[in-house]
All heavy atoms as an XYZ file, in Angstrom:
958
protein
N     125.586     89.671    111.650
C     124.411     89.768    110.819
C     123.184     90.136    111.641
O     122.335     90.866    111.161
C     124.181     88.455    110.076
C     125.275     88.103    109.083
S     125.632     89.357    107.860
C     124.226     89.237    106.822
N     123.118     89.648    112.861
C     121.977     89.988    113.707
C     121.948     91.483    114.005
O     120.880     92.079    114.160
C     122.017     89.195    115.004
N     123.103     92.104    114.067
C     123.157     93.550    114.305
C     122.662     94.305    113.070
O     121.888     95.250    113.173
C     124.586     93.972    114.647
C     124.745     95.460    114.803
C     124.318     96.084    115.959
C     125.300     96.214    113.798
C     124.442     97.456    116.105
C     125.437     97.577    113.931
C     124.996     98.207    115.087
N     123.100     93.879    111.896
C     122.723     94.558    110.664
C     121.273     94.266    110.297
O     120.552     95.144    109.835
C     123.666     94.138    109.515
C     123.255     94.780    108.206
C     125.107     94.508    109.848
N     120.840     93.028    110.514
C     119.484     92.613    110.178
C     118.784     92.085    111.426
O     118.534     90.884    111.548
C     119.495     91.524    109.095
C     120.234     91.895    107.847
C     121.302     91.135    107.407
C     119.854     92.988    107.098
C     121.981     91.455    106.246
C     120.530     93.329    105.933
C     121.589     92.557    105.512
N     118.445     92.940    112.383
C     117.905     92.464    113.658
C     116.582     91.712    113.537
O     116.269     90.882    114.371
C     117.747     93.742    114.481
C     117.722     94.851    113.502
C     118.529     94.400    112.327
N     115.816     91.969    112.482
C     114.541     91.268    112.334
C     114.659     90.031    111.463
O     113.668     89.347    111.211
C     113.482     92.209    111.732
O     113.938     92.648    110.450
C     113.220     93.404    112.637
N     115.878     89.732    111.009
C     116.087     88.538    110.200
C     115.562     88.647    108.789
O     115.379     87.649    108.120
N     115.308     89.868    108.319
C     114.719     90.010    106.991
C     115.677     90.617    105.973
O     115.255     91.113    104.954
C     113.455     90.857    107.069
C     113.753     92.275    107.536
O     114.861     92.573    107.971
N     112.768     93.134    107.475
N     116.972     90.579    106.240
C     117.947     91.173    105.333
C     118.296     90.263    104.181
O     118.022     89.066    104.182
N     118.905     90.874    103.188
C     119.416     90.146    102.036
C     120.911     90.396    101.984
O     121.351     91.544    101.988
C     118.755     90.597    100.730
C     117.249     90.339    100.784
C     119.392     89.899     99.535
C     116.500     90.886     99.590
N     121.691     89.323    101.954
C     123.140     89.443    101.914
C     123.620     89.083    100.526
O     123.310     88.024    100.003
C     123.769     88.512    102.954
C     125.254     88.641    103.042
C     125.835     89.692    103.730
C     126.080     87.710    102.432
C     127.214     89.816    103.813
C     127.458     87.821    102.512
C     128.023     88.876    103.201
N     124.370     89.993     99.916
C     124.919     89.754     98.584
C     126.427     89.581     98.710
O     127.100     90.426     99.271
C     124.636     90.937     97.673
C     125.330     90.836     96.349
C     125.355     92.167     95.617
O     124.606     93.075     95.922
N     126.244     92.265     94.665
N     126.918     88.485     98.220
C     128.362     88.309     98.126
C     128.671     87.917     96.697
O     127.833     87.409     95.987
C     128.869     87.294     99.161
C     128.212     85.948     99.076
C     129.036     84.942     98.318
O     129.944     85.296     97.595
N     128.698     83.691     98.451
N     129.888     88.187     96.274
C     130.204     88.077     94.853
C     130.744     86.722     94.403
O     131.244     86.596     93.302
C     131.168     89.181     94.444
C     132.501     89.088     95.166
O     132.747     88.096     95.880
O     133.304     90.023     95.012
N     130.634     85.712     95.240
C     131.066     84.359     94.882
C     132.553     84.251     94.576
O     132.988     83.366     93.844
C     130.255     83.800     93.705
C     128.883     83.371     94.132
O     128.709     82.786     95.190
N     127.888     83.665     93.319
N     133.333     85.149     95.125
C     134.784     85.025     94.991
C     135.213     83.728     95.672
O     134.535     83.243     96.590
C     135.476     86.225     95.641
N     136.316     83.133     95.245
C     136.740     81.855     95.823
C     136.840     81.858     97.351
O     136.515     80.863     97.990
C     138.112     81.622     95.179
C     138.026     82.335     93.876
C     137.180     83.556     94.143
N     137.241     82.981     97.947
C     137.370     83.007     99.409
C     136.020     82.825    100.108
O     135.970     82.358    101.238
C     138.045     84.303     99.875
S     137.158     85.789     99.428
N     134.923     83.161     99.434
C     133.598     82.987    100.032
C     133.080     81.565     99.868
O     132.041     81.218    100.394
C     132.590     83.958     99.419
C     132.958     85.396     99.626
C     132.925     86.294     98.574
C     133.336     85.873    100.872
C     133.263     87.623     98.749
C     133.668     87.195    101.058
C     133.634     88.063     99.998
O     133.968     89.367    100.181
N     133.777     80.775     99.094
C     133.355     79.394     98.871
C     134.132     78.412     99.732
O     133.977     77.203     99.587
C     133.485     79.045     97.397
C     132.521     79.856     96.551
C     132.498     79.374     95.137
C     131.450     80.161     94.388
N     130.650     79.347     93.549
N     134.966     78.935    100.617
C     135.700     78.067    101.539
C     134.692     77.334    102.425
O     133.626     77.859    102.752
C     136.657     78.895    102.387
N     135.015     76.133    102.803
C     134.107     75.314    103.606
C     133.640     76.040    104.865
O     132.450     76.032    105.188
C     134.771     73.985    103.968
C     133.795     73.042    104.670
C     134.418     71.690    105.009
N     135.426     71.862    106.053
C     136.707     71.520    105.936
N     137.148     70.988    104.838
N     137.551     71.709    106.925
N     134.543     76.701    105.564
C     134.180     77.372    106.815
C     133.174     78.496    106.571
O     132.262     78.716    107.359
C     135.432     77.876    107.562
C     135.048     78.317    108.971
C     136.125     78.985    106.786
C     136.249     78.581    109.868
N     133.322     79.189    105.446
C     132.387     80.275    105.111
C     131.031     79.696    104.741
O     129.994     80.173    105.215
C     132.943     81.146    103.964
C     131.926     82.183    103.532
C     134.249     81.796    104.382
N     131.015     78.661    103.922
C     129.753     78.030    103.538
C     129.023     77.466    104.754
O     127.795     77.566    104.855
C     130.001     76.945    102.494
C     130.531     77.439    101.142
C     130.847     76.249    100.237
C     129.562     78.390    100.485
N     129.772     76.877    105.679
C     129.162     76.359    106.905
C     128.566     77.493    107.732
O     127.485     77.349    108.303
C     130.200     75.584    107.721
C     130.570     74.254    107.107
C     131.746     73.574    107.812
O     132.315     74.149    108.762
O     132.108     72.459    107.388
N     129.258     78.624    107.799
C     128.738     79.767    108.553
C     127.427     80.249    107.942
O     126.455     80.487    108.648
C     129.763     80.914    108.581
C     129.319     82.027    109.469
C     129.596     82.173    110.792
C     128.511     83.148    109.107
N     129.004     83.318    111.274
C     128.332     83.933    110.259
C     127.913     83.562    107.922
C     127.587     85.108    110.263
C     127.175     84.730    107.926
C     127.020     85.489    109.086
N     127.384     80.369    106.622
C     126.149     80.778    105.957
C     125.024     79.795    106.263
O     123.891     80.198    106.527
C     126.344     80.888    104.437
C     127.018     82.157    103.995
C     128.100     82.117    103.143
C     126.560     83.404    104.415
C     128.728     83.282    102.714
C     127.174     84.574    103.994
C     128.255     84.516    103.149
N     125.336     78.513    106.234
C     124.332     77.489    106.523
C     123.801     77.613    107.950
O     122.596     77.497    108.193
C     124.935     76.098    106.295
C     123.944     74.965    106.442
C     122.861     74.976    105.378
O     123.126     75.410    104.249
O     121.741     74.550    105.705
N     124.677     77.870    108.899
C     124.277     78.002    110.309
C     123.429     79.249    110.564
O     122.695     79.309    111.547
C     125.517     78.066    111.203
C     126.282     76.777    111.284
C     127.632     76.949    111.982
O     127.861     78.006    112.599
O     128.448     76.021    111.885
N     123.523     80.249    109.704
C     122.834     81.520    109.935
C     121.745     81.820    108.908
O     121.359     82.960    108.726
C     123.862     82.660    109.949
C     124.806     82.566    111.096
N     125.969     81.838    111.031
C     124.749     83.083    112.338
C     126.598     81.912    112.186
N     125.876     82.656    113.007
N     121.219     80.787    108.264
C     120.217     81.013    107.215
C     118.936     81.652    107.728
O     118.225     82.287    106.962
C     119.855     79.697    106.501
O     119.407     78.750    107.474
C     121.025     79.156    105.720
N     118.650     81.517    109.019
C     117.421     82.122    109.546
C     117.585     83.610    109.847
O     116.609     84.292    110.136
C     116.968     81.384    110.809
C     118.022     81.405    111.909
O     119.223     81.519    111.589
O     117.629     81.300    113.086
N     118.786     84.138    109.745
C     119.042     85.541    110.068
C     118.932     86.461    108.856
O     118.739     87.659    108.997
C     120.433     85.697    110.697
C     120.567     84.970    112.012
C     121.986     85.023    112.542
O     122.681     86.024    112.284
O     122.391     84.061    113.203
N     119.082     85.914    107.662
C     119.047     86.723    106.448
C     118.923     85.805    105.247
O     119.114     84.601    105.353
C     120.317     87.584    106.316
C     121.574     86.757    106.276
C     122.097     86.320    105.073
C     122.211     86.388    107.444
C     123.241     85.541    105.045
C     123.361     85.623    107.415
C     123.874     85.188    106.208
N     118.624     86.384    104.117
C     118.556     85.625    102.874
C     119.870     85.829    102.128
O     120.310     86.959    101.939
C     117.389     86.123    102.018
C     117.365     85.532    100.653
N     117.005     84.227    100.409
C     117.688     86.056     99.455
C     117.097     83.982     99.120
N     117.507     85.082     98.514
N     120.515     84.760    101.723
C     121.739     84.836    100.930
C     121.343     84.883     99.460
O     120.765     83.934     98.930
C     122.649     83.637    101.206
C     123.960     83.599    100.427
C     124.821     84.832    100.737
C     124.726     82.337    100.760
N     121.604     86.003     98.837
C     121.219     86.199     97.444
C     122.109     85.360     96.535
O     123.329     85.363     96.670
C     121.362     87.676     97.078
C     120.959     87.994     95.657
S     121.278     89.727     95.221
C     120.063     90.543     96.210
N     121.497     84.656     95.628
C     122.237     83.900     94.640
C     122.835     84.903     93.663
O     122.144     85.796     93.188
C     121.275     82.962     93.920
O     121.975     82.006     93.223
N     124.119     84.773     93.370
C     124.805     85.786     92.578
C     125.802     85.130     91.645
O     126.565     84.273     92.066
C     125.536     86.742     93.521
C     125.779     88.078     92.928
C     126.970     88.549     92.457
C     124.843     89.121     92.733
N     126.814     89.823     91.982
C     125.516     90.197     92.136
C     123.477     89.239     92.980
C     124.884     91.386     91.805
C     122.847     90.420     92.651
C     123.548     91.476     92.074
N     125.819     85.534     90.391
C     126.778     84.923     89.475
C     128.204     85.354     89.800
O     128.432     86.502     90.186
C     126.346     85.451     88.100
C     125.554     86.674     88.377
C     124.956     86.512     89.743
N     129.170     84.450     89.667
C     130.561     84.822     89.934
C     131.076     85.807     88.890
O     130.554     85.878     87.780
C     131.314     83.498     89.869
C     130.455     82.614     89.040
C     129.038     83.067     89.255
N     132.074     86.558     89.271
C     132.741     87.489     88.355
C     131.763     88.446     87.678
O     131.781     88.600     86.461
C     133.533     86.728     87.293
C     134.541     85.805     87.905
O     135.231     86.170     88.851
N     134.625     84.597     87.408
N     130.899     89.066     88.469
C     129.910     89.976     87.889
C     129.906     91.329     88.587
O     128.878     91.766     89.083
C     128.523     89.341     87.956
O     128.230     88.991     89.290
N     131.060     92.007     88.612
C     131.097     93.304     89.286
C     130.192     94.338     88.635
O     129.771     95.294     89.284
C     132.565     93.719     89.197
C     133.097     92.971     88.037
C     132.334     91.665     88.017
N     129.849     94.132     87.347
C     128.966     95.071     86.673
C     127.550     95.045     87.249
O     126.763     95.943     86.996
C     128.938     94.798     85.174
C     128.716     93.339     84.844
O     129.066     92.474     85.664
O     128.209     93.054     83.747
N     127.229     94.013     88.015
C     125.907     93.936     88.636
C     125.896     94.484     90.057
O     124.864     94.453     90.717
C     125.422     92.483     88.653
C     125.165     91.870     87.289
C     124.738     90.415     87.449
C     124.122     92.660     86.529
N     127.002     94.967     90.518
C     127.093     95.478     91.885
C     127.408     96.970     91.835
O     128.544     97.353     91.542
C     128.183     94.721     92.650
C     128.249     95.136     94.093
O     127.631     96.106     94.516
N     129.013     94.405     94.867
N     126.421     97.832     92.119
C     126.669     99.280     92.050
C     127.837     99.740     92.918
O     128.505    100.710     92.602
C     125.359     99.897     92.538
C     124.336     98.854     92.348
C     125.045     97.536     92.508
N     128.103     99.025     94.007
C     129.196     99.428     94.890
C     130.538     99.377     94.170
O     131.444    100.170     94.456
C     129.217     98.528     96.129
C     130.105     99.033     97.222
S     129.449    100.604     97.835
C     130.973    101.385     98.299
N     130.679     98.472     93.209
C     131.926     98.386     92.448
C     132.199     99.680     91.699
O     133.347    100.088     91.549
C     131.896     97.194     91.489
C     131.850     95.849     92.161
C     133.088     95.544     93.003
O     134.181     96.063     92.707
O     132.958     94.774     93.958
N     131.129    100.344     91.237
C     131.305    101.625     90.568
C     131.829    102.692     91.531
O     132.669    103.512     91.174
C     129.979    102.102     89.958
C     129.503    101.169     88.892
O     128.898    100.154     89.190
N     129.772    101.492     87.653
N     131.337    102.657     92.744
C     131.790    103.617     93.750
C     133.251    103.363     94.090
O     134.049    104.301     94.172
C     130.893    103.565     94.996
C     129.476    104.035     94.613
C     131.474    104.417     96.123
C     128.446    103.837     95.690
N     133.635    102.084     94.262
C     135.039    101.777     94.535
C     135.909    102.271     93.388
O     137.013    102.779     93.597
C     135.259    100.279     94.730
C     134.608     99.653     95.910
C     133.997     98.428     95.925
C     134.493    100.161     97.247
N     133.508     98.159     97.177
C     133.795     99.213     98.017
C     134.889    101.347     97.866
C     133.504     99.388     99.363
C     134.589    101.534     99.212
C     133.912    100.562     99.939
N     135.431    102.104     92.148
C     136.194    102.544     90.985
C     136.415    104.057     91.009
O     137.520    104.538     90.770
C     135.470    102.128     89.697
C     136.231    102.532     88.455
O     137.393    102.096     88.302
O     135.684    103.306     87.654
N     135.376    104.821     91.311
C     135.500    106.275     91.392
C     136.490    106.655     92.484
O     137.363    107.507     92.283
C     134.124    106.929     91.655
C     134.272    108.396     92.018
C     133.229    106.765     90.442
N     136.370    105.996     93.625
C     137.287    106.300     94.724
C     138.729    105.993     94.336
O     139.634    106.788     94.592
C     136.897    105.529     95.988
C     135.628    106.023     96.628
S     135.237    105.183     98.159
C     136.521    105.839     99.234
N     138.942    104.854     93.697
C     140.302    104.481     93.308
C     140.894    105.481     92.317
O     142.044    105.907     92.452
C     140.322    103.079     92.701
C     141.717    102.660     92.279
C     141.773    101.293     91.639
O     140.720    100.670     91.395
O     142.900    100.841     91.365
N     140.085    105.883     91.317
C     140.584    106.845     90.336
C     140.939    108.174     91.000
O     141.958    108.790     90.672
C     139.570    107.046     89.217
C     139.603    105.899     88.212
C     138.726    106.133     87.003
N     137.353    105.735     87.341
C     136.294    106.523     87.236
N     136.408    107.744     86.790
N     135.106    106.083     87.554
N     140.108    108.609     91.956
C     140.400    109.866     92.636
C     141.641    109.743     93.517
O     142.451    110.669     93.582
C     139.193    110.319     93.457
C     138.057    110.808     92.578
C     136.914    111.401     93.376
O     137.087    111.849     94.494
N     135.724    111.389     92.787
N     141.810    108.600     94.173
C     143.014    108.399     94.985
C     144.272    108.399     94.121
O     145.279    109.002     94.475
C     142.928    107.077     95.755
C     142.118    107.087     97.025
C     141.949    105.668     97.551
C     142.760    107.979     98.081
N     144.222    107.712     92.994
C     145.386    107.628     92.117
C     145.745    108.986     91.507
O     146.897    109.238     91.175
C     145.162    106.606     91.010
C     145.160    105.179     91.520
C     145.021    104.201     90.360
N     144.938    102.840     90.840
C     145.985    102.085     91.148
N     147.201    102.569     91.057
N     145.817    100.843     91.568
N     144.750    109.858     91.354
C     144.983    111.170     90.747
C     145.574    112.182     91.731
O     146.025    113.238     91.314
C     143.676    111.712     90.174
N     145.559    111.857     93.018
C     146.048    112.807     94.011
C     147.559    112.946     93.963
O     148.289    111.973     93.839
C     145.611    112.385     95.414
C     144.132    112.545     95.595
C     143.687    112.278     97.014
O     144.476    111.942     97.873
N     142.404    112.446     97.257
N     147.996    114.198     94.056
C     149.425    114.501     94.086
C     149.689    115.369     95.305
O     149.015    116.378     95.477
C     149.836    115.256     92.810
O     149.403    114.508     91.685
C     151.318    115.469     92.746
N     150.624    114.995     96.131
C     151.418    113.775     96.087
C     150.579    112.576     96.533
O     149.531    112.748     97.159
C     152.545    114.054     97.088
C     151.938    114.977     98.086
C     150.950    115.820     97.301
N     151.042    111.362     96.231
C     150.306    110.167     96.657
C     150.342    110.019     98.180
O     151.153    110.644     98.860
C     151.054    109.022     95.978
C     152.402    109.558     95.692
C     152.264    111.042     95.500
N     149.485    109.201     98.678
C     149.428    108.939    100.124
C     150.665    108.143    100.527
O     150.937    107.091     99.955
C     148.175    108.147    100.470
S     146.652    108.966     99.984
N     151.382    108.633    101.520
C     152.620    107.984    101.932
C     152.473    107.138    103.182
O     153.381    106.415    103.552
C     153.728    109.014    102.143
C     154.134    109.637    100.857
C     153.841    110.901    100.447
C     154.842    109.030     99.786
N     154.339    111.129     99.190
C     154.972    109.980     98.756
C     155.391    107.766     99.580
C     155.615    109.714     97.556
C     156.038    107.504     98.384
C     156.146    108.467     97.391
N     151.331    107.246    103.850
C     151.131    106.420    105.040
C     149.647    106.094    105.181
O     148.800    106.681    104.511
C     151.694    107.102    106.296
C     151.042    108.443    106.562
O     149.816    108.548    106.583
N     151.852    109.475    106.762
N     149.363    105.166    106.049
C     147.989    104.673    106.197
C     147.050    105.753    106.724
O     145.885    105.814    106.346
C     147.952    103.386    107.077
C     146.613    102.675    106.946
C     148.235    103.722    108.535
C     146.442    101.976    105.640
N     147.561    106.631    107.553
C     146.739    107.703    108.105
C     146.290    108.673    107.007
O     145.115    109.061    106.938
C     147.516    108.442    109.185
O     146.755    109.510    109.690
N     147.210    109.024    106.129
C     146.872    109.918    105.020
C     145.910    109.231    104.059
O     144.951    109.846    103.581
C     148.152    110.341    104.265
O     149.046    110.932    105.190
C     147.845    111.326    103.161
N     146.156    107.958    103.793
C     145.262    107.194    102.916
C     143.856    107.157    103.490
O     142.874    107.395    102.784
C     145.797    105.780    102.716
C     144.921    104.846    101.889
C     144.737    105.375    100.467
C     145.530    103.446    101.875
N     143.755    106.884    104.777
C     142.447    106.850    105.445
C     141.740    108.189    105.308
O     140.561    108.248    104.956
C     142.619    106.505    106.924
C     141.330    106.488    107.698
C     141.599    106.335    109.205
N     140.412    106.486    109.972
C     139.867    107.667    110.325
N     140.424    108.786    109.986
N     138.754    107.704    111.014
N     142.462    109.276    105.570
C     141.867    110.613    105.482
C     141.384    110.921    104.065
O     140.293    111.448    103.871
C     142.860    111.682    105.932
C     143.159    111.618    107.416
O     142.393    110.965    108.168
O     144.167    112.222    107.837
N     142.203    110.546    103.077
C     141.807    110.792    101.686
C     140.591    109.943    101.309
O     139.690    110.432    100.623
C     142.964    110.494    100.734
C     144.007    111.556    100.708
N     143.782    112.842    100.291
C     145.307    111.517    101.053
C     144.887    113.552    100.378
N     145.836    112.767    100.852
N     140.569    108.695    101.735
C     139.423    107.819    101.443
C     138.142    108.385    102.044
O     137.093    108.424    101.383
C     139.669    106.410    101.969
S     140.844    105.459    100.987
N     138.228    108.809    103.290
C     137.044    109.378    103.937
C     136.592    110.656    103.249
O     135.390    110.888    103.066
C     137.317    109.637    105.418
C     137.399    108.390    106.291
C     137.854    108.759    107.698
C     136.063    107.667    106.329
N     137.537    111.479    102.858
C     137.199    112.718    102.173
C     136.477    112.425    100.856
O     135.442    113.024    100.555
C     138.468    113.538    101.919
C     138.158    114.886    101.308
O     137.325    115.621    101.891
O     138.735    115.202    100.252
N     137.002    111.488    100.097
C     136.363    111.118     98.833
C     134.973    110.539     99.096
O     133.993    110.906     98.443
C     137.238    110.112     98.046
C     138.528    110.792     97.591
C     136.471    109.535     96.855
C     139.572    109.820     97.077
N     134.883    109.620    100.051
C     133.607    108.967    100.368
C     132.525    109.978    100.727
O     131.415    109.931    100.210
C     133.805    107.976    101.508
C     132.545    107.264    101.896
C     131.709    107.570    102.919
C     131.972    106.129    101.245
N     130.654    106.698    102.954
C     130.795    105.806    101.936
C     132.357    105.366    100.146
C     129.985    104.747    101.559
C     131.544    104.301     99.784
C     130.373    104.003    100.488
N     132.863    110.918    101.605
C     131.860    111.884    102.069
C     131.532    112.946    101.035
O     130.530    113.635    101.158
C     132.310    112.526    103.377
C     132.253    111.567    104.531
C     133.386    111.277    105.275
C     131.068    110.920    104.869
C     133.337    110.379    106.332
C     131.012    110.017    105.917
C     132.144    109.754    106.649
O     132.097    108.861    107.677
N     132.343    113.066    100.008
C     132.095    114.082     98.987
C     131.613    113.510     97.660
O     131.491    114.251     96.693
C     133.354    114.934     98.774
C     133.613    115.820     99.965
O     132.796    116.649    100.332
N     134.747    115.626    100.607
N     131.368    112.215     97.625
C     130.802    111.640     96.404
C     129.440    112.278     96.168
O     128.628    112.428     97.080
C     130.655    110.123     96.517
C     131.934    109.322     96.394
C     131.669    107.859     96.707
C     132.550    109.457     95.012
N     129.194    112.613     94.959
C     127.956    113.311     94.624
C     126.743    112.404     94.816
O     126.731    111.262     94.367
C     128.025    113.769     93.171
O     126.773    114.205     92.736
N     125.686    112.940     95.452
C     124.436    112.158     95.541
C     123.900    111.806     94.156
O     123.230    110.793     93.990
C     123.472    113.101     96.267
C     124.342    114.067     96.999
C     125.598    114.196     96.169
N     124.227    112.612     93.163
C     123.794    112.317     91.796
C     124.371    110.986     91.337
O     123.716    110.200     90.665
C     124.214    113.460     90.837
C     123.922    113.107     89.384
C     123.520    114.748     91.233
N     125.619    110.711     91.753
C     126.242    109.440     91.382
C     125.433    108.268     91.924
O     125.155    107.313     91.215
C     127.671    109.382     91.913
C     128.373    108.115     91.550
S     130.025    108.132     92.233
C     130.367    106.409     92.133
N     125.043    108.363     93.197
C     124.244    107.297     93.800
C     122.912    107.153     93.081
O     122.429    106.051     92.852
C     123.988    107.576     95.277
C     125.222    107.569     96.129
C     125.716    108.749     96.680
C     125.905    106.393     96.397
C     126.842    108.752     97.472
C     127.035    106.385     97.184
C     127.500    107.570     97.719
O     128.616    107.560     98.498
N     122.308    108.283     92.743
C     120.994    108.247     92.101
C     121.064    107.644     90.701
O     120.082    107.104     90.209
C     120.402    109.652     92.045
C     120.051    110.190     93.415
C     119.726    111.676     93.401
O     119.800    112.334     92.372
N     119.357    112.200     94.559
N     122.225    107.708     90.064
C     122.377    107.125     88.731
C     122.637    105.623     88.796
O     122.292    104.890     87.877
C     123.525    107.803     87.983
C     123.218    109.202     87.522
C     124.389    109.783     86.765
C     124.077    111.187     86.287
N     125.201    111.768     85.561
N     123.267    105.162     89.869
C     123.655    103.756     89.939
C     122.460    102.819     90.026
O     122.384    101.834     89.296
C     124.590    103.529     91.123
C     125.993    104.093     90.958
C     126.785    103.905     92.247
C     126.708    103.432     89.797
N     121.530    103.102     90.910
C     120.398    102.190     91.101
C     119.520    102.126     89.849
O     119.193    101.029     89.382
C     119.589    102.564     92.358
C     118.327    101.735     92.460
C     120.452    102.375     93.602
N     119.146    103.266     89.259
C     118.328    103.173     88.044
C     119.036    102.490     86.876
O     118.391    102.022     85.944
C     118.021    104.637     87.704
C     118.154    105.371     88.992
C     119.251    104.658     89.730
N     120.369    102.419     86.911
C     121.096    101.773     85.816
C     121.036    100.250     85.899
O     121.421     99.562     84.950
C     122.559    102.222     85.804
O     123.290    101.625     86.860
N     120.559     99.712     87.004
C     120.601     98.260     87.194
C     119.779     97.468     86.171
O     120.263     96.459     85.665
C     120.201     97.893     88.628
C     121.236     98.324     89.657
S     122.942     97.842     89.263
C     122.812     96.074     89.290
N     118.550     97.873     85.814
C     117.833     97.081     84.795
C     118.600     96.995     83.479
O     118.654     95.939     82.852
C     116.508     97.841     84.627
C     116.317     98.520     85.944
C     117.703     98.913     86.398
N     119.241     98.089     83.078
C     120.029     98.089     81.846
C     121.233     97.158     81.991
O     121.573     96.411     81.079
C     120.489     99.519     81.544
C     121.341     99.638     80.308
C     121.743    101.089     80.045
N     122.356    101.747     81.192
C     123.635    101.612     81.546
N     124.425    100.808     80.889
N     124.106    102.267     82.596
N     121.861     97.158     83.155
C     123.027     96.301     83.389
C     122.624     94.827     83.358
O     123.304     93.996     82.759
C     123.665     96.630     84.737
C     124.315     97.982     84.771
C     124.704     98.332     86.218
N     125.322     99.621     86.283
C     126.617     99.837     86.060
N     127.410     98.831     85.790
N     127.108    101.045     86.117
N     121.526     94.509     84.022
C     121.053     93.119     84.044
C     120.696     92.669     82.629
O     121.061     91.565     82.205
C     119.859     92.956     85.011
C     119.216     91.587     84.851
C     120.307     93.180     86.449
N     120.025     93.534     81.878
C     119.669     93.188     80.493
C     120.920     92.942     79.660
O     120.960     92.010     78.843
C     118.825     94.306     79.875
N     121.969     93.743     79.874
C     123.213     93.561     79.119
C     123.881     92.235     79.473
O     124.416     91.545     78.594
C     124.159     94.733     79.379
N     123.849     91.868     80.743
C     124.440     90.597     81.172
C     123.659     89.436     80.577
O     124.240     88.463     80.083
C     124.499     90.505     82.717
C     124.840     89.096     83.166
C     125.506     91.497     83.269
N     122.332     89.534     80.596
C     121.503     88.471     80.006
C     121.755     88.361     78.498
O     121.875     87.261     77.964
C     120.027     88.731     80.287
C     119.603     88.582     81.747
C     118.162     89.036     81.933
C     119.792     87.152     82.229
N     121.858     89.510     77.828
C     122.105     89.503     76.394
C     123.463     88.879     76.072
O     123.608     88.151     75.088
C     122.051     90.932     75.856
C     122.223     91.024     74.360
C     122.103     92.458     73.878
C     122.314     92.538     72.382
N     122.277     93.929     71.917
N     124.453     89.138     76.926
C     125.795     88.581     76.720
C     125.892     87.145     77.221
O     126.955     86.544     77.162
C     126.823     89.462     77.422
N     124.784     86.608     77.729
C     124.739     85.251     78.273
C     125.796     85.047     79.343
O     126.456     84.008     79.410
C     124.863     84.227     77.167
C     123.710     84.304     76.196
C     123.774     83.259     75.144
C     122.526     83.436     74.293
N     122.653     82.927     72.993
N     125.987     86.102     80.145
C     126.891     86.010     81.285
C     128.350     86.277     80.964
O     129.172     86.351     81.856
N     128.664     86.429     79.691
C     130.053     86.698     79.337
C     130.388     88.153     79.634
O     129.523     89.017     79.617
C     130.305     86.386     77.873
C     130.207     84.906     77.581
C     130.619     84.578     76.165
O     131.342     85.368     75.550
O     130.188     83.529     75.693
N     131.664     88.401     79.893
C     132.093     89.741     80.254
C     132.014     90.675     79.067
O     132.506     90.399     77.995
C     133.518     89.704     80.796
C     133.961     91.030     81.339
C     135.331     90.938     81.987
O     136.007     89.932     81.854
N     135.710     91.954     82.682
N     131.362     91.791     79.277
C     131.261     92.838     78.283
C     131.447     94.167     79.002
O     131.157     94.281     80.186
C     129.864     92.866     77.629
C     129.498     91.580     76.931
C     130.077     91.550     75.534
N     129.474     90.502     74.748
C     130.054     89.340     74.492
N     131.216     89.071     74.986
N     129.454     88.451     73.757
N     131.873     95.168     78.270
C     131.973     96.499     78.847
C     130.590     97.124     78.802
O     129.978     97.203     77.747
C     132.981     97.375     78.078
C     132.992     98.788     78.623
C     134.359     96.749     78.131
N     130.112     97.543     79.975
C     128.787     98.160     80.057
C     128.981     99.638     80.267
O     129.626    100.060     81.205
C     127.960     97.533     81.192
C     127.742     96.066     80.912
C     126.629     98.254     81.343
C     127.007     95.341     81.975
N     128.430    100.431     79.379
C     128.588    101.888     79.469
C     127.620    102.470     80.457
O     126.563    102.047     80.663
C     128.332    102.496     78.088
C     129.103    101.796     77.004
C     130.338    102.544     76.579
O     130.386    103.761     76.798
O     131.241    101.925     76.031
């Protein structure tokens, strides 16, 4: 974290998955609270994380490839190719969509809904 946030002013977002709630992980966060701010985040809320949309696009493109990746080296190459060729327009749409996504989550009172 000191490498990523050398001035101690970063914000760390984690999705509250059970593995992040393990005692050892919680203790680590507690020991490093002066290095970054741990953002409070509702569990099971991938719709609030723009990165989840990028992973989804990458997964769909990987699954559509013919023939499929037969080894880790080919998979790595395909992942990198997809990553570097994602349209900047996609990124520009994700961030502005966040107020609408947050409003939808608030309206649904945190329950899972499909957000267009």
